[in-house]
C-alpha positions in Angstrom: 73.0 64.4 149.5 72.0 67.5 147.6 71.4 69.2 150.9 74.8 68.2 152.1 76.5 69.6 149.0 74.5 72.8 149.2 75.3 73.2 152.9 79.0 72.6 152.2 78.9 75.2 149.4 77.4 77.8 151.7 80.0 77.0 154.4 82.8 77.4 151.9 81.4 80.8 150.7 81.0 81.9 154.3 84.6 80.9 155.1 85.9 82.6 152.0 84.1 85.9 152.9 85.3 85.7 156.4 88.9 85.2 155.2 88.6 88.2 152.9 87.4 90.3 155.9 90.3 89.3 158.1 93.6 91.2 158.2 96.3 89.8 155.9 98.6 87.4 157.6 102.0 88.7 158.6 104.4 88.5 155.7 101.7 88.7 153.0 101.5 91.8 150.9 98.1 93.3 150.2 97.3 94.8 146.8 95.3 97.5 148.5 98.4 99.7 148.6 98.8 99.4 144.9 95.1 100.3 144.4 95.8 103.4 146.4 98.8 104.2 144.3 96.7 103.9 141.1 93.9 106.1 142.5 96.5 108.7 143.6 98.2 108.6 140.2 94.9 109.4 138.5 94.2 112.2 140.8 97.6 113.8 140.5 97.6 113.6 136.8 94.3 115.5 136.6 95.5 118.0 139.2 98.9 118.4 137.4 97.1 119.7 134.3 95.4 122.6 136.1 96.7 126.1 136.8 95.6 126.8 140.3 97.0 130.4 140.5 97.0 133.0 137.8 98.4 135.8 140.0 101.4 137.4 138.4 104.0 137.9 141.1 106.6 140.7 140.6 109.8 138.8 139.9 111.9 141.7 138.8 114.1 141.7 141.9 115.1 138.1 141.4 118.6 137.5 139.9 118.7 136.7 136.2 120.2 133.5 134.9 123.5 134.3 133.2 125.4 131.2 132.0 128.9 131.1 133.2 129.9 128.4 130.8 128.4 126.4 128.0 127.6 122.9 129.0 126.9 119.7 127.1 125.6 116.3 128.0 122.8 114.9 130.1 121.7 116.1 133.5 119.8 113.3 135.2 117.0 114.2 137.7 115.1 111.9 140.0 112.5 112.4 142.7 109.1 114.0 143.1 106.5 113.0 140.6 104.8 116.4 141.0 107.4 118.0 138.8 106.3 116.0 135.8 102.7 115.2 136.8 102.3 118.8 135.6 104.2 120.7 132.9 106.8 122.3 135.2 109.5 119.9 134.3 108.9 120.4 130.6 108.8 124.2 131.1 112.1 124.2 132.9 113.8 122.0 130.3 112.6 124.1 127.3 113.5 127.4 129.0 116.9 126.1 130.0 117.6 124.9 126.4 117.3 128.5 125.2 120.4 129.2 127.3 122.1 125.9 127.1 121.2 124.1 123.8 123.9 121.5 124.3 122.4 120.2 127.6 119.7 117.5 127.8 117.5 117.1 130.8 116.5 113.5 131.7 113.6 113.2 134.1 113.0 110.1 136.2 110.4 111.5 138.6 108.3 108.9 140.4 108.5 109.7 144.1 110.3 112.1 146.4 111.5 109.0 148.3 114.1 108.5 145.5 115.4 112.1 145.4 118.4 111.7 147.8 118.9 107.9 147.6 119.3 108.2 143.8 122.2 110.6 144.4 123.8 108.1 146.9 123.7 105.3 144.3 124.9 107.6 141.5 121.6 107.1 139.6 121.0 110.9 139.2 122.8 114.2 139.3 120.0 116.2 141.0 117.3 114.9 143.3 114.1 117.0 143.7 111.6 116.6 146.5 110.3 117.6 149.9 112.7 118.0 152.9 115.1 115.0 153.1 114.0 112.6 155.9 116.2 111.2 158.7 116.5 107.8 157.0 117.3 109.2 153.6 119.9 111.6 155.0 121.5 108.8 157.0 121.6 106.5 154.0 123.3 109.3 152.0 125.8 110.0 154.7 126.8 106.3 155.1 127.4 105.9 151.3 129.0 109.3 150.6 130.5 110.2 154.0 129.2 113.8 153.7 125.9 115.6 153.5 124.1 116.4 150.2 123.9 119.9 148.9 120.4 121.4 149.6 119.0 124.2 147.5 115.5 125.7 147.8 113.9 125.8 144.3 110.3 126.9 145.1 107.8 127.7 147.8 105.1 125.1 148.4 101.6 125.8 147.2 98.7 127.5 149.0 96.0 124.9 148.5 97.1 122.3 146.0 97.4 118.9 147.8 100.6 117.2 146.7 102.4 120.3 145.7 104.0 120.9 149.1 101.1 123.0 150.5 101.5 125.0 153.7 100.1 123.7 156.9 97.1 125.3 158.6 96.1 125.0 162.2 92.4 124.2 162.0 89.7 124.1 164.7 85.9 123.8 164.7 84.2 127.0 163.6 82.4 127.2 167.0 85.7 127.5 168.9 86.3 131.1 170.1 90.0 130.9 169.7 91.4 132.9 166.7 95.2 132.8 167.0 98.0 130.6 168.3 101.8 130.5 168.6 104.4 128.0 167.6 105.3 127.3 171.2 101.6 126.7 172.0 101.5 124.2 169.1 104.4 122.4 170.7 102.5 122.2 174.0 99.3 121.0 172.3 100.7 118.5 169.8 103.8 117.5 171.7 104.8 115.8 175.0 107.7 115.9 177.4 110.9 114.8 175.7 114.6 114.2 176.3 115.8 115.9 173.2 115.2 116.2 169.4 116.9 115.6 166.1 118.7 118.2 163.9 119.5 116.3 160.7 121.0 113.1 162.0 122.4 114.7 165.2 120.6 114.3 168.5 120.3 117.5 170.5 119.6 117.0 174.3 119.1 120.8 174.6 115.8 120.4 172.8 114.4 118.6 175.9 111.3 119.9 177.7 109.3 118.7 180.7 105.5 117.8 181.0 104.8 121.2 182.6 104.7 122.7 179.1 102.0 120.3 177.9 98.8 122.0 177.0 95.8 119.7 177.3 92.8 121.9 178.0 91.4 124.9 176.2 91.6 126.9 179.4 95.4 126.7 179.2 95.1 128.7 175.9 93.1 131.4 177.6 89.6 130.3 176.9 87.1 130.8 179.8 83.6 129.8 180.9 82.4 126.5 179.6 85.5 126.0 177.5 88.0 126.4 180.3 88.2 122.7 181.5 87.4 121.1 178.2 90.0 118.7 176.8 91.8 119.5 173.5 91.3 116.7 171.0 94.4 116.5 168.8 94.2 115.3 165.1 97.0 114.6 162.8 98.4 112.3 160.0 99.8 108.8 160.4 103.3 109.0 161.7 104.6 107.1 158.7 103.7 110.0 156.5 106.4 112.6 155.7 104.0 115.4 156.7 104.0 114.1 160.2 107.8 114.1 160.2 107.9 117.7 158.8 105.5 118.9 161.5 107.6 117.2 164.2 110.7 119.0 162.8 108.8 122.4 162.7 107.0 122.3 166.1 108.4 119.4 168.2 112.1 120.1 167.6 112.4 116.9 165.6 111.6 114.8 168.6 108.7 112.8 167.2 107.3 113.0 170.7 103.6 113.5 170.1 100.6 114.1 172.4 99.6 110.8 173.9 96.0 111.3 172.7 96.9 112.1 169.1 94.2 110.8 166.6 95.9 109.7 163.4 94.5 109.5 159.9 95.8 108.0 156.6 94.6 107.8 153.0 92.6 104.9 151.8 90.7 104.0 148.6 86.9 104.2 148.9 84.5 101.8 147.2 84.1 104.2 144.3 87.9 104.3 143.8 88.6 107.7 145.3 91.2 108.6 147.9 89.6 109.3 151.3 91.0 110.3 154.6 88.1 111.4 156.9 90.1 113.8 159.1 88.4 117.0 158.0 84.9 115.7 158.4 85.6 114.2 161.9 87.2 117.5 163.0 84.2 119.5 161.7 82.0 117.4 164.0 84.3 117.8 167.0 83.8 121.0 168.9 87.0 120.5 170.9 89.3 119.3 168.1 92.4 120.9 166.6 94.5 119.6 163.7 97.3 120.5 161.4 96.1 120.2 157.8 98.1 120.6 154.6 96.2 122.8 152.1 93.7 123.6 154.8 91.4 125.6 152.6 90.3 122.5 150.6 89.4 118.9 151.2 91.7 116.2 149.9 89.8 116.0 146.6 89.4 119.8 146.1 85.7 119.3 145.1 84.1 121.0 148.1 84.9 123.5 150.8 86.0 122.3 154.2 82.8 122.5 156.3 82.5 124.1 159.7 86.2 124.7 160.2 88.4 127.8 160.6 92.1 128.4 160.2 93.9 130.1 163.1 96.3 133.0 162.7 99.8 131.9 163.6 102.8 133.7 165.2 106.3 132.5 165.7 106.3 134.0 169.3 103.8 135.6 171.6 105.1 139.0 170.6 103.5 138.5 167.2 102.6 139.3 164.5 99.8 136.8 164.1 99.7 136.0 160.4 96.6 134.6 158.6 97.0 131.7 156.1 96.7 133.3 152.7 98.3 133.0 149.2 100.3 136.1 149.9 101.6 135.2 153.3 102.7 131.8 152.1 104.5 133.4 149.1 106.3 136.0 151.3 106.9 133.4 154.0 105.5 135.5 156.8 103.2 132.6 157.7 105.4 130.3 159.7 104.2 126.9 158.4 104.9 127.4 154.7 106.5 124.5 152.9 109.3 124.3 150.3 110.6 122.1 147.6 114.3 121.3 147.4 116.9 120.2 144.9 119.7 118.0 146.3 123.1 117.4 144.7 126.3 115.5 145.6 129.4 117.5 146.1 132.6 115.8 147.2 134.2 117.9 150.0 137.2 119.9 148.7 136.0 119.8 145.1 133.7 122.2 143.2 130.2 121.0 142.3 129.7 119.5 138.8 129.4 122.5 136.4 126.3 121.0 134.6 124.6 120.6 138.0 125.5 124.2 139.1 124.2 125.7 135.9 120.8 124.0 136.1 120.4 124.7 139.8 121.3 128.4 139.1 118.7 128.5 136.3 115.9 127.0 138.5 116.3 129.6 141.3 116.8 132.5 138.8 114.1 134.9 137.6 113.8 132.9 134.4 113.4 129.6 136.3 110.9 131.0 138.7 108.9 132.5 135.9 108.2 128.9 134.8 107.1 128.1 138.3 104.6 130.9 138.2 103.5 129.8 134.7 102.8 126.3 136.0 100.6 127.8 138.7 100.9 125.4 141.6 104.1 125.9 143.5 104.8 129.5 144.4 107.8 131.4 143.1 110.7 132.3 145.5 111.0 135.7 146.9 114.0 137.8 145.8 115.6 137.4 149.2 115.4 133.6 149.1 116.5 133.4 145.5 119.6 135.5 146.1 120.5 133.4 149.1 120.4 130.2 147.0 122.5 131.9 144.3 125.1 132.8 146.9 125.2 129.3 148.1 125.7 128.0 144.6 128.4 130.5 143.9 130.3 129.2 146.9 129.8 125.6 145.8 131.5 126.3 142.5 134.8 127.0 144.2 137.1 124.3 145.7 136.9 124.2 149.4 139.2 123.1 152.3 136.4 121.5 154.3 136.9 118.0 155.5 134.5 115.1 155.1 131.2 115.9 156.9 129.6 113.8 159.6 128.6 110.6 157.8 130.0 107.5 159.5 131.7 109.5 162.3 128.7 111.8 163.0 125.7 111.8 165.2 123.6 109.3 163.2 121.7 106.5 164.9 123.2 103.1 164.6 120.8 101.1 162.5 
């Protein structure tokens, strides 16, 4: 009898272990995603405290913040956690209070996914995050029947993962190629398509045929043993917003990727750290190419990327071919820089809320960008970009005669 009980116990343990090893049944939610969120939060909190860049940019040509009215009351902000994972949010609030002591800034910064939906549901006055996605924009349009106001408030970082870093085009160090164009990236990472998205409007004119596909290194001009070798394409899981951003930047918003794309995603290792594996796999693949955010570092920033190099990038074959550097991201001459945006809700025909305008004008001003530089992760705006944002905000303070924008009658998908 003891043998039967023991055998039964062993069988139950084996079945339990086997069950743990099986994929979760449809409809059941795994806690692994929450484990990843916890690991991510720990990492971002540590990273948020650091000052990555001590370079002092010349901000003297940026417009000053000069209040046009005294405001009172609370300005509610929702969106990207990176604003408050580090001290930037507190820096902005304290500096703004010196000009507008009657205003209070209320932060609810948990995820960029909330930036625009919070506006749609009247839960915030300003949303901050990366570029609005198709789904977020369509949600806003259907509730508001117009588009949100978009203002660029900082340039993405050079090499701080999370803080909207630029994208580098990376290959194995043994690859003789040294430069590439945006059109060539479309040929490498993309496939034939019938059109592409611009916001929530479908553009058939963005179509292209399979003859523009680039699938061997010889098509990029490499000769000898490289000429007929296939290009192995690496990227991020298509559910990630980085993949959507790269589709918008190089695939004309088509989401039509190379049929052999190898995708990667974050996961939690046994020691509780976030892992991805893309960099190491690419370093071992002589014929690989990838787009990598913050390409000068690994995901954890604790060791250099091994055996990889970043290509110079040009908008067209006429050049110039620009290297990936701190300076070329700041001045935006490198084509795949990233940005961080503020979004607001303005009813067509009416001026934007004065409280919102004042804080937006402050953020893009010389005084607001000084706090970006002090925080040392995002890069401050150039004078040209800051002036353009100020001009946009000036126009938004005035009543307009525009009608309701696309929304329900526009080019959005029917979902």
